[in-house]
C-alpha positions as CSV (number, residue, x, y, z in Angstrom):
1,M,144.7,-3.3,59.6
2,D,141.4,-1.4,60.0
3,D,142.7,1.6,58.0
4,R,143.7,-0.8,55.2
5,A,140.3,-2.5,55.1
6,A,138.6,0.8,55.0
7,R,140.8,1.9,52.1
8,D,140.1,-1.4,50.2
9,L,136.4,-1.0,50.8
10,A,136.4,2.6,49.6
11,G,138.4,1.6,46.5
12,G,135.9,-1.3,45.7
13,S,132.9,1.0,46.2
14,S,134.5,3.6,43.9
15,A,135.2,1.0,41.2
16,A,131.6,-0.3,41.4
17,A,130.2,3.1,41.2
18,L,132.4,3.9,38.2
19,T,131.3,0.7,36.4
20,A,127.6,1.3,37.1
21,T,127.9,4.9,36.0
22,T,129.6,3.8,32.7
23,A,126.9,1.2,32.0
24,F,124.2,3.9,32.1
25,A,126.1,6.8,30.6
26,G,124.0,9.1,28.4
27,A,120.7,8.8,30.3
28,A,119.0,12.2,30.2
29,A,117.6,11.9,33.7
30,L,121.1,11.8,35.3
31,T,121.8,15.3,36.7
32,S,124.8,14.6,38.8
33,A,127.4,11.8,39.3
34,S,126.2,11.0,42.8
35,S,122.5,10.9,42.0
36,A,123.3,8.9,38.8
37,T,125.3,6.4,40.9
38,A,122.4,5.9,43.4
39,A,119.7,5.8,40.6
40,T,121.8,3.4,38.6
41,S,122.4,1.1,41.5
42,T,118.7,1.1,42.4
43,T,117.6,0.5,38.8
44,S,120.2,-2.3,38.3
45,T,119.0,-4.0,41.4
46,A,115.3,-3.8,40.4
47,A,116.1,-4.9,36.9
48,A,118.2,-7.8,38.0
49,S,115.5,-8.8,40.5
50,T,112.7,-8.5,37.8
51,A,114.8,-10.4,35.2
52,S,115.4,-13.1,37.7
53,T,111.7,-13.3,38.5
54,A,110.7,-13.4,34.8
55,T,113.4,-16.0,34.1
56,A,112.0,-18.2,36.9
57,V,108.4,-17.7,35.7
58,C,109.3,-18.6,32.1
59,G,111.3,-21.7,33.1
60,N,114.8,-20.0,32.6
61,R,114.1,-19.3,28.9
62,A,116.4,-16.3,28.3
63,S,117.1,-15.0,24.8
64,S,120.6,-15.7,23.5
65,S,121.5,-12.8,21.3
66,R,124.9,-11.3,20.6
67,D,124.5,-8.0,22.5
68,S,121.4,-8.5,24.7
69,H,120.7,-10.3,27.9
70,D,117.0,-9.3,28.1
71,V,114.3,-11.9,29.0
72,N,112.4,-12.9,25.8
73,C,109.1,-14.2,27.2
74,M,105.6,-12.9,28.2
75,T,104.7,-12.5,31.8
76,T,101.5,-11.4,33.5
77,G,102.5,-7.7,33.4
78,A,105.2,-8.0,36.0
79,I,107.8,-6.3,33.8
80,S,105.5,-4.5,31.4
81,R,106.7,-1.1,32.6
82,T,110.1,-1.9,33.9
83,L,113.2,-0.6,32.2
84,I,115.9,-3.3,31.7
85,A,119.5,-2.4,30.7
86,D,121.2,-4.5,28.0
87,F,125.0,-4.7,27.6
88,S,125.2,-1.6,25.4
89,G,123.9,0.6,28.2
90,R,120.5,1.3,26.6
91,L,117.3,1.3,28.6
92,V,114.8,-0.9,26.7
93,H,111.2,-2.1,27.3
94,P,110.7,-5.9,27.6
95,Q,108.3,-7.6,25.2
96,R,104.7,-6.9,25.9
97,P,101.7,-9.3,25.5
98,V,99.5,-8.7,22.4
99,I,95.8,-9.5,22.4
100,V,94.4,-10.9,19.1
101,I,90.6,-11.4,18.9
102,Y,89.6,-14.0,16.2
103,G,87.2,-16.8,15.7
104,Q,83.9,-17.3,13.8
105,R,80.9,-15.0,13.8
106,A,77.7,-14.6,11.8
107,Y,77.3,-11.5,9.5
108,G,75.1,-10.4,6.6
109,A,71.6,-10.9,7.8
110,V,69.2,-10.7,4.8
111,D,65.7,-11.6,3.7
112,E,64.2,-11.4,7.1
113,Q,60.5,-12.4,7.3
114,A,58.6,-13.2,10.5
115,G,61.8,-13.5,12.5
116,Q,63.6,-15.9,10.0
117,Y,66.5,-14.7,7.9
118,A,69.7,-15.8,6.2
119,V,73.2,-15.2,7.7
120,T,76.8,-16.3,6.8
121,K,79.5,-17.4,9.2
122,F,82.9,-15.8,8.7
123,A,86.3,-16.4,10.1
124,H,87.1,-12.9,11.6
125,I,89.9,-11.0,13.2
126,Y,89.0,-8.2,15.5
127,Y,85.4,-8.7,14.5
128,M,86.0,-7.9,10.8
129,P,84.9,-10.7,8.5
130,L,87.6,-12.3,6.4
131,V,86.6,-15.6,4.8
132,P,83.0,-17.0,4.6
133,V,82.7,-20.4,6.1
134,G,79.0,-21.2,5.4
135,S,75.5,-19.8,5.3
136,V,72.6,-20.7,7.5
137,W,68.9,-19.9,7.3
138,L,67.9,-19.2,10.9
139,T,64.4,-20.4,11.8
140,K,64.9,-19.6,15.5
141,P,67.8,-17.9,17.5
142,D,69.3,-21.3,18.3
143,R,68.2,-23.3,15.3
144,G,68.9,-23.1,11.5
145,I,69.0,-24.9,8.2
146,P,72.4,-25.1,6.5
147,T,72.3,-23.7,3.0
148,P,74.8,-23.2,0.2
149,L,76.8,-20.0,0.4
150,N,74.4,-17.1,0.1
151,G,75.9,-14.5,-2.2
152,K,73.6,-11.7,-1.0
153,S,74.5,-12.4,2.6
154,V,78.3,-12.5,1.9
155,L,78.2,-9.2,0.0
156,S,76.1,-7.6,2.7
157,A,78.6,-8.7,5.4
158,Y,81.5,-7.2,3.6
159,A,79.6,-4.0,2.8
160,R,78.4,-3.5,6.3
161,T,81.9,-3.8,7.8
162,W,84.8,-3.2,5.4
163,G,82.6,-1.0,3.3
164,L,81.7,1.3,6.2
165,L,85.3,1.4,7.3
166,A,86.6,2.2,3.8
167,G,83.9,4.8,3.1
168,T,84.5,6.6,6.4
169,L,88.3,6.7,6.0
170,M,88.0,8.0,2.4
171,L,85.5,10.7,3.5
172,V,87.7,11.9,6.3
173,A,90.8,11.9,4.0
174,G,88.8,13.7,1.3
175,L,87.9,16.5,3.7
176,S,91.4,17.8,3.6
177,G,91.1,18.8,-0.1
178,A,90.7,15.6,-2.2
179,I,87.1,16.2,-3.3
180,L,87.0,13.1,-5.5
181,T,88.1,10.9,-2.6
182,A,85.4,12.4,-0.4
183,V,82.7,11.8,-3.0
184,L,83.8,8.2,-3.5
185,G,83.7,7.7,0.2
186,V,80.1,9.0,0.4
187,V,79.1,6.6,-2.5
188,I,80.6,3.6,-0.7
189,L,78.9,4.6,2.6
190,G,75.6,5.0,0.8
191,A,75.9,1.6,-0.9
192,S,76.9,-0.1,2.4
193,I,73.9,1.4,4.2
194,A,71.6,0.5,1.4
195,T,72.2,-3.2,2.0
196,W,70.2,-2.9,5.2
197,K,67.3,-1.1,3.5
198,L,67.2,-3.2,0.3
199,W,68.2,-6.6,1.5
200,G,67.6,-6.6,5.2
201,K,63.9,-7.4,5.1
202,R,61.5,-8.7,2.5
203,T,59.5,-5.6,1.6
204,S,58.1,-6.3,-1.9
205,E,54.7,-7.9,-2.3
206,D,56.1,-10.7,-4.5
207,A,58.9,-11.5,-2.0
208,K,56.4,-11.7,0.9
209,L,54.0,-13.8,-1.1
210,R,56.7,-16.3,-2.0
211,G,57.9,-16.4,1.6
212,N,54.4,-17.1,2.9
213,L,53.9,-19.9,0.3
214,N,57.3,-21.3,1.3
215,A,56.1,-21.4,4.9
216,L,52.9,-23.2,3.9
217,A,54.6,-25.7,1.5
218,F,57.9,-26.4,3.3
219,G,57.4,-25.2,6.9
220,T,60.0,-22.4,6.6
221,Y,60.3,-19.0,5.0
222,C,63.6,-20.2,3.4
223,P,63.6,-20.1,-0.4
224,P,63.4,-23.6,-1.8
225,E,66.5,-23.1,-4.0
226,L,68.5,-22.7,-0.8
227,L,67.4,-26.1,0.6
228,S,69.9,-28.9,0.5
229,G,69.4,-32.0,-1.7
230,P,68.0,-34.4,0.9
231,I,65.5,-31.8,2.2
232,R,64.4,-30.9,-1.3
233,Q,63.9,-34.6,-2.1
234,H,61.8,-35.1,1.1
235,Y,59.4,-32.2,0.2
236,T,59.3,-33.3,-3.5
237,L,58.0,-36.8,-2.4
238,E,55.7,-35.3,0.2
239,L,54.1,-32.9,-2.3
240,Q,53.7,-35.7,-4.9
241,R,52.0,-37.9,-2.3
242,R,49.6,-35.1,-1.4
243,Q,48.9,-34.5,-5.1
244,Q,48.1,-38.1,-5.7
245,I,45.7,-38.5,-2.7
246,T,43.7,-35.3,-3.5
247,P,40.5,-36.0,-5.4
248,N,40.2,-34.4,-8.8
249,A,43.7,-32.9,-8.5
250,R,44.7,-30.8,-11.5
251,P,48.2,-30.9,-12.9
252,P,50.4,-28.0,-11.7
253,E,50.7,-26.5,-15.2
254,D,46.9,-26.3,-15.5
255,V,46.5,-24.7,-12.1
256,A,49.1,-22.0,-13.2
257,R,47.3,-21.6,-16.5
258,F,43.7,-21.4,-15.4
259,G,44.1,-20.0,-11.9
260,T,42.7,-21.2,-8.6
261,R,40.9,-20.0,-5.5
262,D,41.7,-23.1,-3.5
263,L,44.5,-22.5,-0.9
264,G,45.6,-26.1,-0.7
265,E,45.8,-26.4,-4.5
266,L,47.7,-23.1,-4.7
267,V,50.3,-24.3,-2.1
268,R,50.8,-27.7,-3.7
269,T,51.2,-26.3,-7.1
270,Y,53.7,-23.6,-5.8
271,G,55.7,-26.3,-4.0
272,I,55.9,-28.6,-7.0
273,L,56.8,-25.9,-9.5
274,S,59.4,-24.2,-7.2
275,L,61.2,-27.5,-6.6
276,H,61.2,-28.4,-10.3
277,G,63.7,-25.7,-11.2
278,T,63.4,-25.8,-15.0
279,S,62.8,-22.6,-17.0
280,Q,59.3,-23.7,-18.0
281,A,58.5,-24.4,-14.4
282,R,59.7,-20.9,-13.4
283,E,57.5,-19.3,-16.1
284,Q,54.5,-21.3,-14.8
285,L,55.4,-20.3,-11.3
286,S,55.4,-16.6,-12.3
287,E,52.0,-17.1,-13.9
288,L,50.7,-18.8,-10.8
289,L,51.8,-15.9,-8.5
290,R,49.6,-13.5,-10.4
291,L,46.8,-15.1,-8.4
292,K,44.4,-14.6,-11.3
293,A,40.7,-15.6,-11.0
294,P,39.9,-19.1,-12.2
295,S,39.2,-19.2,-15.9
296,A,35.6,-19.5,-17.2
297,E,36.7,-22.7,-18.9
298,L,36.6,-24.5,-15.6
299,A,32.8,-24.0,-15.2
300,D,31.9,-26.5,-17.9
301,G,35.2,-28.1,-18.6
302,I,36.8,-31.3,-17.2
303,Y,38.1,-29.4,-14.2
304,R,34.9,-28.5,-12.4
305,D,35.7,-27.2,-8.9
306,K,33.9,-29.7,-6.6
307,N,35.5,-28.4,-3.4
308,T,33.4,-26.7,-0.8
309,A,34.4,-23.6,1.0
310,G,35.9,-24.1,4.4
311,D,36.4,-21.7,7.2
312,D,40.0,-22.5,8.3
313,P,42.8,-21.0,6.2
314,G,45.2,-23.5,7.6
315,A,43.2,-26.5,6.7
316,G,44.5,-26.6,3.1
317,D,42.3,-28.0,0.4
318,G,38.7,-26.8,0.4
319,F,39.4,-23.3,1.8
320,Q,38.4,-20.8,-0.8
321,L,40.4,-17.6,-1.1
322,P,38.6,-14.2,-1.5
323,A,38.3,-12.6,-5.0
324,E,40.2,-9.4,-4.2
325,R,44.0,-9.7,-4.4
326,A,44.7,-7.6,-1.3
327,A,42.3,-9.7,0.8
328,M,43.8,-12.9,-0.7
329,L,47.3,-11.8,0.3
330,A,46.1,-11.1,3.8
331,V,44.6,-14.5,4.1
332,I,47.7,-16.2,2.8
333,D,49.9,-14.3,5.3
334,D,47.6,-15.2,8.2
335,A,47.6,-18.9,7.1
336,A,51.4,-18.9,7.0
337,R,51.6,-17.5,10.5
338,Q,49.3,-20.1,11.8
339,R,51.3,-22.8,10.1
340,M,54.5,-21.6,11.7
341,L,52.9,-21.5,15.1
342,R,52.1,-25.1,14.8
343,A,55.6,-26.0,13.6
């Protein structure tokens, strides 16, 4: 009886070894039948154990395909490097987790002045902007004014991300012999970098002057054309009120025509004309920003300047600007900074 049991056990072991060896036939790592049998038994045991664990973790959700019995679910790396055998005898990797970074992010900072600037929020994937969601004028790191979509900011966002990527790839590809591709890549890179230089900060005298007058008239360096309807309406009414209560106030078109040295009058006129928006108002605004000396017609005409000179540039009406343009610009800039400190 013992000899017979031994023979049956030996026969069963041989059959199991033959079956396991057949299931993993063709593996390059098998150097001998005995080592293959041992390796296959060990691998099958580990795979079965891992598959059972993964199936338990995933709530017994196993894939039902015609020739596969692998577990089709993501685990926390438990089987990320384990080889699992399917019914065809192939060693396959189980499905691995994929990390996708997406969300919303601000790009395209432009027109920076005194720490305020415009940005645009984009839906992004892997930090590359895809679709613009909306633009904001940031007055402080955690505070901003919603504005209509800013075209300059949107273009800068694409140029500083996709433009840099495309230009770099074309330049690298062109180095292998495609000279035209390399040249085009250099052009795209140059245009992308130029958006920081040209649009990143307000550098021109006219842009800085407009920004300072915006700060004095509206309490922000944001251009008035970017302000929303309710905010524009609020400042329109406020400037009209200030115009009405000011003694001997001249109409904005006369201030633009004859010039002024009164800071308060200059700010009121700028605010009213910039909010008006018509082509005639824009022409008068351009004339006003020349900061020309008051016309001699004012000396004996109906618009005699009865204001007395003040000593506080932030006081508004009564403060007389200096005659020289450079000194005038410096005083306006200082007044704008004082105004924003009090905001």
